[in-house]
Structure formats: structure tokens, C-alpha cells
C-alpha positions as CSV (number, residue, x, y, z in Angstrom):
1,M,16.2,3.6,-9.2
2,V,16.4,1.7,-6.5
3,I,12.7,0.4,-6.2
4,I,13.8,-0.8,-10.1
5,S,16.4,-2.4,-9.2
6,M,15.0,-4.6,-6.9
7,R,11.8,-5.3,-9.6
8,A,14.6,-6.5,-11.8
9,I,15.9,-9.2,-9.6
10,E,12.9,-9.7,-9.0
11,W,12.1,-11.2,-12.2
12,T,14.8,-12.2,-12.8
13,I,14.0,-15.0,-10.1
14,H,10.6,-15.7,-12.1
15,Q,10.4,-19.7,-12.0
16,K,8.0,-18.3,-15.7
17,P,7.4,-15.3,-18.3
18,L,5.5,-12.5,-17.0
19,R,2.5,-13.0,-18.9
20,R,-0.1,-10.4,-19.6
21,I,-3.4,-11.4,-19.3
22,H,-6.9,-10.2,-21.1
23,T,-9.3,-11.2,-18.5
24,N,-12.0,-8.7,-20.6
25,P,-10.4,-8.4,-23.5
26,G,-14.0,-6.5,-25.1
27,Q,-13.1,-4.1,-23.3
28,S,-9.4,-3.8,-23.6
29,N,-8.5,-0.6,-25.7
30,L,-4.4,-1.0,-25.1
31,D,-3.4,-3.1,-28.2
32,T,-4.1,-6.1,-27.5
33,S,-1.1,-8.1,-28.8
34,S,1.6,-9.0,-26.1
35,F,4.5,-10.8,-25.8
36,E,2.0,-13.5,-24.4
37,D,1.4,-13.7,-28.0
38,A,5.2,-14.7,-29.2
39,L,4.1,-17.9,-27.9
40,D,1.9,-19.1,-30.2
41,G,4.5,-17.8,-33.0
42,S,2.8,-14.3,-34.0
43,Y,5.2,-11.6,-32.4
44,P,3.7,-8.7,-30.6
45,S,3.8,-5.0,-32.8
46,L,6.2,-3.0,-31.8
47,R,4.0,-0.2,-30.2
48,G,2.4,-3.4,-29.0
49,A,5.9,-4.3,-26.8
50,L,6.2,-1.1,-26.3
51,L,3.1,-0.6,-23.8
52,D,3.8,-3.9,-22.2
53,A,7.1,-3.1,-21.0
54,C,6.2,0.3,-20.4
55,D,3.7,-1.4,-18.0
56,L,5.5,-4.5,-16.8
57,A,8.4,-1.5,-16.1
58,S,6.0,1.3,-13.9
59,Y,3.0,-0.3,-12.9
60,F,3.6,-1.6,-9.4
61,R,0.1,-3.5,-8.8
62,G,0.7,-5.2,-12.4
63,I,-3.6,-6.2,-12.9
64,N,-3.6,-8.0,-16.0
65,W,-0.5,-9.6,-15.6
66,S,0.2,-12.8,-14.6
67,W,2.4,-12.1,-12.1
68,S,-0.1,-10.1,-9.7
69,Q,-2.5,-13.1,-9.3
70,Q,-1.6,-12.6,-5.3
71,F,-2.6,-8.9,-4.8
72,R,-6.0,-8.6,-3.4
73,I,-8.1,-5.5,-4.7
74,P,-10.2,-3.5,-3.2
75,R,-13.6,-3.6,-3.8
76,E,-14.7,-0.5,-5.9
77,T,-17.1,1.9,-4.5
78,R,-16.4,4.8,-7.5
79,P,-19.1,4.0,-10.6
80,T,-18.2,1.9,-13.2
81,V,-20.8,2.0,-15.8
82,S,-19.3,5.4,-16.9
83,T,-16.3,7.1,-17.3
84,P,-17.2,10.4,-16.9
85,A,-18.8,9.8,-13.6
86,F,-15.6,7.6,-12.4
87,I,-13.1,10.5,-13.3
88,T,-15.5,13.2,-12.0
89,C,-15.3,10.9,-8.0
90,T,-11.0,10.1,-8.4
91,I,-11.1,13.9,-9.1
92,L,-13.2,15.1,-6.0
93,S,-11.6,12.0,-4.1
94,A,-8.0,13.8,-5.4
95,A,-9.1,17.2,-4.1
96,V,-10.8,16.1,-1.0
97,H,-7.1,13.6,0.3
98,F,-5.1,17.2,-1.2
99,L,-6.9,19.2,1.9
100,I,-6.4,16.2,4.2
101,F,-3.2,16.5,3.9
102,D,-2.6,19.8,3.9
103,I,-4.4,20.5,6.9
104,S,-2.2,17.7,8.4
105,V,0.8,19.1,7.8
106,H,0.1,22.6,8.7
107,V,-0.6,21.3,11.4
108,V,2.2,18.3,12.6
109,Q,4.5,22.0,11.3
110,S,2.2,24.2,13.9
111,F,3.1,22.2,16.9
112,S,7.0,23.5,16.4
113,P,7.9,25.6,13.1
114,S,11.7,25.8,14.1
115,T,11.9,22.2,13.9
116,F,9.1,20.5,11.8
117,G,8.4,23.9,9.3
118,C,12.1,24.1,8.6
119,P,14.4,21.1,6.3
120,D,16.4,20.4,9.6
121,G,13.4,18.4,10.6
122,G,13.4,17.5,15.0
123,S,12.7,14.5,16.8
124,I,9.0,14.9,17.9
125,L,9.9,14.4,21.7
126,D,10.1,17.7,22.8
127,A,12.0,17.4,26.7
128,S,11.3,20.8,27.9
129,L,7.7,19.1,28.4
130,P,6.2,17.2,31.4
131,L,6.4,13.6,30.4
132,F,2.9,13.1,30.0
133,T,2.2,16.5,27.9
134,C,5.7,15.1,26.1
135,Y,4.2,12.2,25.0
136,A,0.3,13.1,24.5
137,Q,2.0,15.6,22.2
138,S,4.6,13.1,19.9
139,S,1.1,10.7,19.3
140,I,-0.7,13.0,18.0
141,L,2.7,13.9,15.9
142,T,2.4,10.1,15.1
143,V,-1.0,9.7,14.2
144,L,-1.7,12.8,12.2
145,S,1.7,11.9,9.8
146,G,0.6,8.9,9.3
147,I,-2.8,10.6,8.3
148,M,-0.7,12.7,5.9
149,F,1.0,9.9,4.4
150,Y,-1.6,8.1,3.5
151,A,-3.7,11.0,2.2
152,V,-0.7,12.4,0.1
153,I,-0.3,8.0,-1.2
154,Q,-4.4,8.1,-2.7
155,W,-4.1,11.9,-3.6
156,I,-1.3,11.2,-5.9
157,Y,-2.6,8.1,-6.4
158,D,-6.0,9.3,-7.7
159,L,-4.3,12.5,-10.0
160,N,-2.5,9.4,-11.5
161,T,-6.0,7.5,-12.2
162,V,-7.1,10.4,-14.3
163,N,-4.1,10.9,-16.3
164,I,-3.7,7.9,-17.8
165,I,-7.3,6.9,-18.5
166,L,-7.3,10.2,-20.7
167,L,-4.5,10.3,-21.8
168,F,-3.5,6.7,-22.8
169,Q,-7.1,5.0,-22.7
170,Q,-6.6,2.9,-19.8
171,N,-9.7,0.6,-18.5
172,L,-10.9,1.5,-15.5
173,S,-10.7,-1.6,-14.0
174,Q,-6.7,-1.1,-14.4
175,W,-7.5,1.7,-11.4
176,P,-9.5,-0.4,-9.0
177,P,-9.4,1.9,-5.2
178,L,-5.3,2.3,-3.4
179,F,-6.9,1.3,-0.2
180,D,-9.1,-0.4,2.0
181,A,-9.9,1.7,4.9
182,P,-6.4,1.0,6.8
183,W,-8.6,2.3,9.8
184,R,-10.9,-1.0,9.8
185,A,-7.7,-3.1,10.7
186,T,-7.9,-5.5,13.6
187,S,-4.9,-6.7,13.2
188,V,-0.7,-6.1,12.2
189,S,-1.0,-8.3,9.7
190,D,-4.6,-7.4,8.0
191,F,-3.1,-3.4,8.4
192,W,-0.2,-4.3,6.3
193,G,-1.2,-7.9,4.5
194,L,-5.1,-6.1,2.9
195,R,-5.8,-2.9,4.0
196,W,-2.5,-0.3,3.4
197,H,-1.6,0.0,-0.6
198,Q,0.0,-3.5,-1.6
199,L,2.0,-1.8,-4.7
200,F,5.4,-2.7,-2.9
201,R,3.7,-6.0,-2.1
202,S,5.3,-8.5,-5.2
203,L,9.0,-7.1,-4.1
204,F,8.8,-7.2,-0.1
205,V,7.3,-10.6,-0.4
206,Q,9.9,-12.4,-3.3
207,L,13.1,-10.5,-2.7
208,G,12.7,-10.8,2.1
209,A,10.2,-13.0,2.9
210,K,10.8,-16.1,0.7
211,P,14.7,-16.0,0.8
212,L,14.0,-15.8,4.3
213,S,12.1,-18.5,4.8
214,A,13.6,-21.3,3.2
215,F,15.9,-20.6,6.0
216,I,14.3,-20.3,9.3
217,G,10.5,-21.4,7.9
218,R,7.2,-18.8,8.9
219,T,9.4,-16.5,10.8
220,G,11.2,-16.0,8.0
221,I,8.5,-13.2,6.9
222,L,9.8,-10.5,8.3
223,G,12.0,-10.2,6.0
224,A,9.9,-8.6,3.6
225,F,9.6,-6.2,6.6
226,F,13.4,-6.0,6.8
227,V,13.3,-5.0,2.5
228,L,10.5,-2.3,3.5
229,A,12.4,-0.7,6.2
230,I,15.6,-0.6,3.7
231,L,13.5,1.3,1.2
232,H,12.1,3.6,3.1
233,D,15.0,4.6,4.7
234,W,16.7,5.5,1.9
235,G,13.8,7.5,1.2
236,M,14.0,9.0,3.9
């Protein structure tokens, strides 16, 4: 609900209508009528309007929408000449990332079953350990947690890719890779701005970075991290 509210605010301050763009109409297997047709005097069918509204409300990356041009799409590594081959590779990816997620969760919990393995949780800093051991353990837990979150996000994305392509017959191009090898990042900006998933990028820019930049200039990029912190804190 928080994300939907944020998106409603973002849409309100857009300067132009949110239009669907068919970059490859020949392969489009959704209803080709859209809100953009209304500009030519031909309004979309009810089915087309509902599909557009659903797509706009639930599709964070906005591929084939006018507002998504700010996104950088990672290079596709799966075969796109055949839907069965694409689906097979995606299912294998889901299986691998679920295994990585499951293993990392169990390893994290094994460090302290009475804290990490229970609903109440606990600190990653164990005061009963020597200083070096304490921080070595907390560093390992931090890295494992990062791997765990990466794996579970990729796993869910893979499942959504398979389900929606099969159920709603969307184009393969609408489900490109979510991450761009984040472990190869060479800087903080490279990591967050390009290689990590960009699902909430427009929210953070429109509601955080742009308003603050109007007052303090380039440093206003911190506004994006402020909105990010609020969203993740509420989530936790």
C-alpha cells in the first residue's frame, strides 16, 4: 500500500500522460489498443483499458511505457528465439537461486539459532566473543544476508516471469534480466545506479532526489537514499 501510494504521488507530478509504447507491435500479444490511441480519437476497448491500467499499476519497470526510458536494461543471456527455451532457462535460474537462498538462510541461522532462527531476532554483534571474532562473524553474516536478499529477489522475479508469460502471453522482451552482475560493481553508484535491480528507481528519483536537488543541487541525490531508507525500514 505504501508503494502504491508513492506511485500515485509520482504519477500526479508527471508532466506528460503515461503512454504505452509498442516498440515492436508485430510481436505484441497484448491488446494493441491503449490509452495512447485516445490521442488519435480512437479509445481503447474495455479489455485494453483494463490491461493497461493493470500493467501500469503493477509493473514497476514500465517497459513499453513512456516513463520507463530512464531505465537501463541489462543484456539478455537467455535464448529469446524460442519461448520454451526461454522458460526452461528461467525455471533453472529459479531453482538455482532458491537453492542459494535456502542455503544462505540456514547458514545464517546456524550461527545463533536462539536469535537468527527465531521470530524475535537478535544482533549480529555477539558481545561474548573476542573483538576480532565478533566482527569477523558479523561481516560474514552481512555478506550472507546480501546474497540471501539477491537470491530471493531473483527467485521471485523468475517465478513471475514464467507465470505471467505463460498465463498472460506477454512478450519475452517485457521480462529482461533484473540484475546486471552486481558483484562486478566498481563503485557505489555503479552498484545502486546500474547493477542492482531498478524496480523502485523512478520512485526514489521522483519523490526523493528531484525535490531535494531543487534546493541543494547535485547533493540532492541523497533524497533518493532517504526515500529508500524509509521504504525498507517500514518493510522491516
